[in-house]
Structures are given as structure tokens and as C-alpha cells.
N, C-alpha and C positions, 0 to 999 in steps of 0.2 A: 240220270243217264240220258245222253242224247240218242235219239232214234228217229227214223223216218216216219212220217204219218202212215197210218194203215188201219185196216179193219176188215170185217167180214163182208163177203159178197152177198147180195140179195139173191134169192132164187131166180135163176134165169139171167142174171146180170153177167155180162162179159168182163173178163179180167181188166181190160183197159178202162172200161166204164167204172168199175169198182175203184180203181186207183184214182181216177179223176174226181169221183164223188167224195172219197175219203179225204183226199188232200183239201178239197174245198171245204168240207164240213169241219175239219180240224184247224185249217189255217186261213180260210177265206181266199186262198189263191185259186184263180181260174187257170186251167191248164188243158193240154191235149196229150193223149197217149202217143208215144213215139216208138217204144219197144219194150220187150220183156228183157230184163237183165239177169235175173237169177231166180232159182226156186230152192227153198229150204223145205225138206221133208222131215217131219218129226212125229214119232209115235208116242202115245201116252202123254200128250201135252195137256196140262191141267185145265186149260181154257177151251179145249176143242170138243167138249161135249161127248167124251168117250170115243172119238174118232181120231184117225191119223190126220195130222195137220199139214197142209201145204201152204207155205208163206211165199207169195210170189211178189217179187220186186220189179216195178216198171220204171222206165225212164219217161218222164213227162216234159213237155215244153210249156213253161209258164206264159200266161197271157196277162196276168196282173202280178204285181210285186208287193203291194201293200198288205201286210199281215194283219189279220183280224181273227185271232185264234180263239178256239172254243175253250173257255176256262174250266169247263166240266171235264175235258179230256186231257188238257195240257197245262203244265205248270209254267212253261216258257216255250216260246216259239220264235225262231229267228233264222234269217238267211246266214249260212256259214260258208266260208271259203273252203273248197275241198281240201286244200293243203292243210288248213287248220283242223278240219274234221279228222283227217288221216292221223294227225299227230296227237289228238286228245286221247287221254286214257279214260275219260268219263263218258264212255259209250259202250254199246253192246257189241259183242264179237261180229255179228252179222252186219251191223251198221259200219263198223270199221272196215270189214272186207269189201262191202259194196262201195264205200267211199274211195277205196283204192282202185276198184274196178272202174268207177266213174272218172277218177283222175286219169287213169290209163286211157280210157276212151276219149276224154277231152284232149289229151296231149297227142295221142297216136291215131285217133279217128274212131268214131263210134261204130264204124263197120267192123271193127275188130272185136266188139263186145255185144253188139245188139242181136237179139233174136227178133226178127221182124214178124209181122202178122200178115197172113194172106187168107182171104176168104175163098173157099172152094165149094163147088156144088157137092152135096151129099148124094148118096145112092138113092135116097128117097126124093122123089120128084118135088121140086120147089123148095127144098130145104138146103141150107148151107151150113158149113162149119168153119171154124178158124183154126189154122195151123200156124205154129210159131217155129221159126227156124232161122239159121244164118241165111243171109241174102245170097241167092244164087247169081253167078255171073250171067249176063245177058245171053251168052252163047248156050247156056244150059236151060234157060227158061222155056224155050220153045223146041227143045231137042225132041225129035220124034223117034229116032232110032240110032243105033250105034253103027259107025262106019267100019 
């Protein structure tokens, strides 16, 4: 079955950093986090150590294109055209759905599908958190009150 690279986050590791690391470990491709695309929530997942599982799919921008995949984790690894991936039956349901989502974003604009990340100050002095959401129009980014 075709699927996207992925794996578990390390303690304290941000979502985007996990995606970049896992893609590199499994494929040898260097990349940069661009957005969050989807979240799958599943309970009683057999590989989730008795916890509920959140599978987060990110959109990355590749900086290298030569595949040097990890043979311990992958049987095959290759670049695929999204149109071909959408048509294949030899994939997981979530891979098929995300391939369609990416094809839509590629054709119509990623602003229609991306959840961007913004770092904001936490209520605890000197700490920050990351919030993921659809991009706000500029007129709403600095809005202080309602007219």
C-alpha cells in the first residue's frame, strides 16, 4: 500500500519538526514545514500504546529530490504525480483523501486547504505556543475592536 512518510513525535517536538524529521529519516528528502493539512483522530489504535491517536498530516516544501529511503521502514519509495496517486487503488483511505486534498490545493490554491501556524505569547512570561488555523485576511490580523 502507498502511504505518506510518518512517525511519532519526540517529547517536546513540534508538529512541523516531526514531519520534517520523519520525511528525512524515511526518504532522505530535506524539506521545510509549510502547513497542517489534516488530523485523523482514532481511539483504540493498536500501535498507540493504549492512548487515543492523533495522526497529523503536514504539507512540506522539499529542498532535495533524490530519494535515499530507509530500507528498514520502507519497501519502496518514489515521487508520484498527485493525479496518479488519486487514481490508485493500492493506497490507504487517508492517503487517498489527502492526495485529493493536495490536488485541490495545487489546482485551486493552497490557501483553500492550509492551516497555517502562528506562534503567540503564552500567559506565562517568556513562553510561547503555536496555533494552527486558516489564514486570516490582513484586515482581521490587527483588528482591535468592532465598528
